[in-house]
N, CA, C and O atoms as CSV, one atom per row, in Angstrom:
chain,resi,resn,atom,element,x,y,z
A,1,UNK,N,N,-74.786,17.546,-13.974
A,1,UNK,CA,C,-75.768,17.673,-12.932
A,1,UNK,C,C,-75.877,19.146,-12.559
A,1,UNK,O,O,-74.867,19.840,-12.438
A,2,UNK,N,N,-77.079,19.608,-12.381
A,2,UNK,CA,C,-77.341,20.990,-12.002
A,2,UNK,C,C,-77.968,21.001,-10.613
A,2,UNK,O,O,-78.978,20.339,-10.374
A,3,UNK,N,N,-77.369,21.749,-9.708
A,3,UNK,CA,C,-77.854,21.804,-8.329
A,3,UNK,C,C,-78.162,23.249,-7.974
A,3,UNK,O,O,-77.354,24.144,-8.223
A,4,UNK,N,N,-79.325,23.472,-7.394
A,4,UNK,CA,C,-79.710,24.794,-6.902
A,4,UNK,C,C,-79.701,24.746,-5.385
A,4,UNK,O,O,-80.188,23.789,-4.783
A,5,UNK,N,N,-79.150,25.770,-4.775
A,5,UNK,CA,C,-79.110,25.837,-3.317
A,5,UNK,C,C,-79.929,27.042,-2.881
A,5,UNK,O,O,-79.636,28.178,-3.253
A,6,UNK,N,N,-80.962,26.778,-2.087
A,6,UNK,CA,C,-81.814,27.837,-1.563
A,6,UNK,C,C,-81.584,27.946,-0.063
A,6,UNK,O,O,-81.701,26.963,0.668
A,7,UNK,N,N,-81.255,29.146,0.384
A,7,UNK,CA,C,-81.022,29.378,1.806
A,7,UNK,C,C,-81.785,30.634,2.206
A,7,UNK,O,O,-81.620,31.693,1.600
A,8,UNK,N,N,-82.614,30.507,3.227
A,8,UNK,CA,C,-83.370,31.656,3.726
A,8,UNK,C,C,-82.554,32.397,4.776
A,8,UNK,O,O,-81.882,31.781,5.603
A,9,UNK,N,N,-82.620,33.720,4.734
A,9,UNK,CA,C,-81.909,34.539,5.716
A,9,UNK,C,C,-82.446,34.301,7.118
A,9,UNK,O,O,-83.645,34.110,7.322
A,10,UNK,N,N,-81.526,34.317,8.082
A,10,UNK,CA,C,-81.906,34.192,9.477
A,10,UNK,C,C,-82.223,32.777,9.937
A,10,UNK,O,O,-82.762,32.592,11.028
A,11,UNK,N,N,-81.898,31.774,9.123
A,11,UNK,CA,C,-82.194,30.389,9.491
A,11,UNK,C,C,-80.921,29.654,9.887
A,11,UNK,O,O,-79.810,30.140,9.676
A,12,UNK,N,N,-81.108,28.478,10.462
A,12,UNK,CA,C,-79.967,27.642,10.822
A,12,UNK,C,C,-79.194,27.235,9.560
A,12,UNK,O,O,-77.973,27.086,9.598
A,13,UNK,N,N,-79.904,27.059,8.453
A,13,UNK,CA,C,-79.239,26.705,7.200
A,13,UNK,C,C,-78.267,27.797,6.767
A,13,UNK,O,O,-77.192,27.505,6.243
A,14,UNK,N,N,-78.647,29.059,6.988
A,14,UNK,CA,C,-77.756,30.163,6.644
A,14,UNK,C,C,-76.498,30.112,7.502
A,14,UNK,O,O,-75.393,30.339,7.010
A,15,UNK,N,N,-76.670,29.814,8.778
A,15,UNK,CA,C,-75.517,29.723,9.673
A,15,UNK,C,C,-74.608,28.563,9.281
A,15,UNK,O,O,-73.385,28.702,9.274
A,16,UNK,N,N,-75.206,27.420,8.955
A,16,UNK,CA,C,-74.417,26.256,8.538
A,16,UNK,C,C,-73.674,26.562,7.249
A,16,UNK,O,O,-72.495,26.233,7.122
A,17,UNK,N,N,-74.347,27.187,6.290
A,17,UNK,CA,C,-73.711,27.542,5.022
A,17,UNK,C,C,-72.543,28.489,5.243
A,17,UNK,O,O,-71.502,28.359,4.599
A,18,UNK,N,N,-72.712,29.438,6.148
A,18,UNK,CA,C,-71.639,30.379,6.466
A,18,UNK,C,C,-70.450,29.651,7.091
A,18,UNK,O,O,-69.301,29.924,6.742
A,19,UNK,N,N,-70.721,28.724,8.016
A,19,UNK,CA,C,-69.642,27.945,8.634
A,19,UNK,C,C,-68.891,27.113,7.600
A,19,UNK,O,O,-67.663,27.031,7.633
A,20,UNK,N,N,-69.632,26.497,6.683
A,20,UNK,CA,C,-69.002,25.686,5.639
A,20,UNK,C,C,-68.098,26.552,4.775
A,20,UNK,O,O,-66.969,26.165,4.473
A,21,UNK,N,N,-68.586,27.718,4.378
A,21,UNK,CA,C,-67.771,28.616,3.552
A,21,UNK,C,C,-66.540,29.102,4.303
A,21,UNK,O,O,-65.456,29.198,3.726
A,22,UNK,N,N,-66.702,29.411,5.594
A,22,UNK,CA,C,-65.556,29.831,6.407
A,22,UNK,C,C,-64.521,28.718,6.508
A,22,UNK,O,O,-63.320,28.978,6.430
A,23,UNK,N,N,-64.976,27.483,6.682
A,23,UNK,CA,C,-64.057,26.346,6.780
A,23,UNK,C,C,-63.337,26.102,5.456
A,23,UNK,O,O,-62.147,25.790,5.443
A,24,UNK,N,N,-64.050,26.242,4.353
A,24,UNK,CA,C,-63.411,26.079,3.043
A,24,UNK,C,C,-62.319,27.125,2.846
A,24,UNK,O,O,-61.228,26.810,2.371
A,25,UNK,N,N,-62.616,28.363,3.212
A,25,UNK,CA,C,-61.638,29.441,3.084
A,25,UNK,C,C,-60.429,29.184,3.965
A,25,UNK,O,O,-59.291,29.339,3.522
A,26,UNK,N,N,-60.667,28.793,5.205
A,26,UNK,CA,C,-59.576,28.503,6.130
A,26,UNK,C,C,-58.720,27.345,5.627
A,26,UNK,O,O,-57.492,27.417,5.668
A,27,UNK,N,N,-59.354,26.293,5.158
A,27,UNK,CA,C,-58.607,25.142,4.642
A,27,UNK,C,C,-57.748,25.551,3.451
A,27,UNK,O,O,-56.603,25.115,3.330
A,28,UNK,N,N,-58.292,26.379,2.581
A,28,UNK,CA,C,-57.533,26.834,1.412
A,28,UNK,C,C,-56.341,27.680,1.839
A,28,UNK,O,O,-55.265,27.580,1.248
A,29,UNK,N,N,-56.525,28.517,2.867
A,29,UNK,CA,C,-55.427,29.347,3.354
A,29,UNK,C,C,-54.346,28.509,4.026
A,29,UNK,O,O,-53.157,28.787,3.868
A,30,UNK,N,N,-54.749,27.488,4.773
A,30,UNK,CA,C,-53.788,26.660,5.507
A,30,UNK,C,C,-53.092,25.676,4.582
A,30,UNK,O,O,-51.867,25.563,4.591
A,31,UNK,N,N,-53.875,24.968,3.790
A,31,UNK,CA,C,-53.312,23.918,2.941
A,31,UNK,C,C,-52.839,24.484,1.611
A,31,UNK,O,O,-51.781,24.100,1.114
A,32,UNK,N,N,-53.609,25.386,1.039
A,32,UNK,CA,C,-53.242,25.996,-0.224
A,32,UNK,C,C,-53.491,25.079,-1.406
A,32,UNK,O,O,-54.204,24.081,-1.299
A,33,UNK,N,N,-52.903,25.425,-2.519
A,33,UNK,CA,C,-53.052,24.631,-3.737
A,33,UNK,C,C,-52.329,23.306,-3.581
A,33,UNK,O,O,-51.384,23.192,-2.800
A,34,UNK,N,N,-52.773,22.312,-4.321
A,34,UNK,CA,C,-52.147,21.002,-4.254
A,34,UNK,C,C,-52.540,20.219,-3.021
A,34,UNK,O,O,-51.838,19.290,-2.623
A,35,UNK,N,N,-53.663,20.586,-2.410
A,35,UNK,CA,C,-54.079,19.931,-1.171
A,35,UNK,C,C,-54.414,18.460,-1.378
A,35,UNK,O,O,-54.345,17.668,-0.437
A,36,UNK,N,N,-54.777,18.089,-2.608
A,36,UNK,CA,C,-55.099,16.692,-2.866
A,36,UNK,C,C,-53.898,15.806,-2.555
A,36,UNK,O,O,-54.049,14.721,-1.994
A,37,UNK,N,N,-52.724,16.267,-2.916
A,37,UNK,CA,C,-51.523,15.485,-2.679
A,37,UNK,C,C,-51.195,15.446,-1.187
A,37,UNK,O,O,-50.732,14.419,-0.688
A,38,UNK,N,N,-51.420,16.517,-0.485
A,38,UNK,CA,C,-51.117,16.561,0.944
A,38,UNK,C,C,-51.968,15.537,1.688
A,38,UNK,O,O,-51.454,14.807,2.535
A,39,UNK,N,N,-53.249,15.475,1.387
A,39,UNK,CA,C,-54.147,14.559,2.074
A,39,UNK,C,C,-53.783,13.116,1.776
A,39,UNK,O,O,-53.812,12.277,2.677
A,40,UNK,N,N,-53.445,12.810,0.542
A,40,UNK,CA,C,-53.114,11.430,0.200
A,40,UNK,C,C,-51.775,10.999,0.769
A,40,UNK,O,O,-51.502,9.802,0.859
A,41,UNK,N,N,-50.943,11.941,1.151
A,41,UNK,CA,C,-49.636,11.599,1.709
A,41,UNK,C,C,-49.655,11.457,3.225
A,41,UNK,O,O,-48.628,11.138,3.823
A,42,UNK,N,N,-50.804,11.687,3.860
A,42,UNK,CA,C,-50.900,11.540,5.306
A,42,UNK,C,C,-50.835,10.066,5.694
A,42,UNK,O,O,-51.348,9.201,4.983
A,43,UNK,N,N,-50.203,9.796,6.823
A,43,UNK,CA,C,-50.203,8.428,7.348
A,43,UNK,C,C,-51.585,8.134,7.920
A,43,UNK,O,O,-52.399,9.042,8.087
A,44,UNK,N,N,-51.846,6.868,8.218
A,44,UNK,CA,C,-53.140,6.507,8.804
A,44,UNK,C,C,-53.371,7.244,10.118
A,44,UNK,O,O,-54.475,7.724,10.374
A,45,UNK,N,N,-52.342,7.334,10.946
A,45,UNK,CA,C,-52.467,8.012,12.240
A,45,UNK,C,C,-52.755,9.499,12.054
A,45,UNK,O,O,-53.578,10.065,12.774
A,46,UNK,N,N,-52.082,10.136,11.091
A,46,UNK,CA,C,-52.306,11.561,10.834
A,46,UNK,C,C,-53.720,11.804,10.318
A,46,UNK,O,O,-54.378,12.757,10.734
A,47,UNK,N,N,-54.188,10.949,9.416
A,47,UNK,CA,C,-55.538,11.093,8.879
A,47,UNK,C,C,-56.577,10.879,9.972
A,47,UNK,O,O,-57.568,11.606,10.041
A,48,UNK,N,N,-56.357,9.893,10.818
A,48,UNK,CA,C,-57.269,9.644,11.930
A,48,UNK,C,C,-57.308,10.838,12.877
A,48,UNK,O,O,-58.367,11.179,13.403
A,49,UNK,N,N,-56.174,11.465,13.093
A,49,UNK,CA,C,-56.108,12.648,13.949
A,49,UNK,C,C,-56.916,13.807,13.359
A,49,UNK,O,O,-57.496,14.596,14.105
A,50,UNK,N,N,-56.958,13.913,12.043
A,50,UNK,CA,C,-57.704,14.986,11.381
A,50,UNK,C,C,-59.207,14.799,11.564
A,50,UNK,O,O,-59.925,15.774,11.789
A,51,UNK,N,N,-59.693,13.561,11.473
A,51,UNK,CA,C,-61.142,13.327,11.462
A,51,UNK,C,C,-61.718,12.887,12.801
A,51,UNK,O,O,-62.933,12.732,12.917
A,52,UNK,N,N,-60.883,12.681,13.811
A,52,UNK,CA,C,-61.359,12.218,15.113
A,52,UNK,C,C,-61.653,13.404,16.025
A,52,UNK,O,O,-60.887,14.366,16.080
A,53,UNK,N,N,-62.767,13.320,16.735
A,53,UNK,CA,C,-63.133,14.356,17.691
A,53,UNK,C,C,-62.313,14.192,18.960
A,53,UNK,O,O,-62.277,13.108,19.541
A,54,UNK,N,N,-61.665,15.243,19.386
A,54,UNK,CA,C,-60.959,15.259,20.664
A,54,UNK,C,C,-61.940,15.807,21.692
A,54,UNK,O,O,-62.102,17.021,21.821
A,55,UNK,N,N,-62.591,14.911,22.419
A,55,UNK,CA,C,-63.655,15.295,23.347
A,55,UNK,C,C,-63.155,16.239,24.426
A,55,UNK,O,O,-63.902,17.102,24.887
A,56,UNK,N,N,-61.896,16.086,24.836
A,56,UNK,CA,C,-61.342,16.957,25.875
A,56,UNK,C,C,-61.182,18.393,25.370
A,56,UNK,O,O,-61.430,19.345,26.110
A,57,UNK,N,N,-60.771,18.547,24.122
A,57,UNK,CA,C,-60.641,19.897,23.559
A,57,UNK,C,C,-61.999,20.478,23.219
A,57,UNK,O,O,-62.209,21.684,23.354
A,58,UNK,N,N,-62.934,19.629,22.774
A,58,UNK,CA,C,-64.252,20.113,22.373
A,58,UNK,C,C,-65.064,20.603,23.568
A,58,UNK,O,O,-65.728,21.636,23.489
A,59,UNK,N,N,-65.012,19.871,24.662
A,59,UNK,CA,C,-65.828,20.214,25.822
A,59,UNK,C,C,-65.066,20.934,26.911
A,59,UNK,O,O,-65.664,21.620,27.740
A,60,UNK,N,N,-63.782,20.790,26.919
A,60,UNK,CA,C,-62.995,21.278,28.040
A,60,UNK,C,C,-62.750,20.103,28.970
A,60,UNK,O,O,-63.532,19.153,29.005
A,61,UNK,N,N,-61.703,20.168,29.694
A,61,UNK,CA,C,-61.267,19.034,30.515
A,61,UNK,C,C,-62.318,18.605,31.540
A,61,UNK,O,O,-62.603,17.414,31.663
A,62,UNK,N,N,-62.893,19.551,32.271
A,62,UNK,CA,C,-63.859,19.208,33.329
A,62,UNK,C,C,-65.120,18.560,32.777
A,62,UNK,O,O,-65.575,17.545,33.304
A,63,UNK,N,N,-65.691,19.134,31.722
A,63,UNK,CA,C,-66.914,18.589,31.143
A,63,UNK,C,C,-66.667,17.216,30.542
A,63,UNK,O,O,-67.524,16.338,30.646
A,64,UNK,N,N,-65.508,17.011,29.910
A,64,UNK,CA,C,-65.178,15.717,29.319
A,64,UNK,C,C,-65.059,14.647,30.395
A,64,UNK,O,O,-65.521,13.522,30.204
A,65,UNK,N,N,-64.449,14.984,31.517
A,65,UNK,CA,C,-64.330,14.023,32.619
A,65,UNK,C,C,-65.700,13.674,33.186
A,65,UNK,O,O,-65.962,12.516,33.509
A,66,UNK,N,N,-66.573,14.668,33.310
A,66,UNK,CA,C,-67.937,14.407,33.781
A,66,UNK,C,C,-68.679,13.488,32.822
A,66,UNK,O,O,-69.394,12.583,33.253
A,67,UNK,N,N,-68.512,13.716,31.529
A,67,UNK,CA,C,-69.164,12.887,30.519
A,67,UNK,C,C,-68.653,11.454,30.586
A,67,UNK,O,O,-69.441,10.513,30.500
A,68,UNK,N,N,-67.342,11.276,30.738
A,68,UNK,CA,C,-66.767,9.935,30.822
A,68,UNK,C,C,-67.316,9.185,32.032
A,68,UNK,O,O,-67.605,7.993,31.939
A,69,UNK,N,N,-67.461,9.864,33.157
A,69,UNK,CA,C,-67.980,9.220,34.366
A,69,UNK,C,C,-69.469,8.912,34.237
A,69,UNK,O,O,-69.955,7.953,34.837
A,70,UNK,N,N,-70.193,9.710,33.464
A,70,UNK,CA,C,-71.625,9.483,33.275
A,70,UNK,C,C,-71.878,8.262,32.398
A,70,UNK,O,O,-72.903,7.595,32.536
A,71,UNK,N,N,-70.935,7.970,31.489
A,71,UNK,CA,C,-71.114,6.820,30.595
A,71,UNK,C,C,-70.717,5.603,31.327
A,71,UNK,O,O,-70.782,4.503,30.777
């Protein structure tokens, strides 16, 4: 399969592409080589912790509490 990626400068796509590349680099630095084995060795709780949004950390404690009360 051949895939071409076109990204225009100054667009949201450029920013998203930059974030993705930064995350890939960071993951490689943190996990390093052999990351496939590390991920498969995680327990269910550890894997859930990796992919679950922590609303309190994402928004900050005050905003998260306001959001919870609004729902």
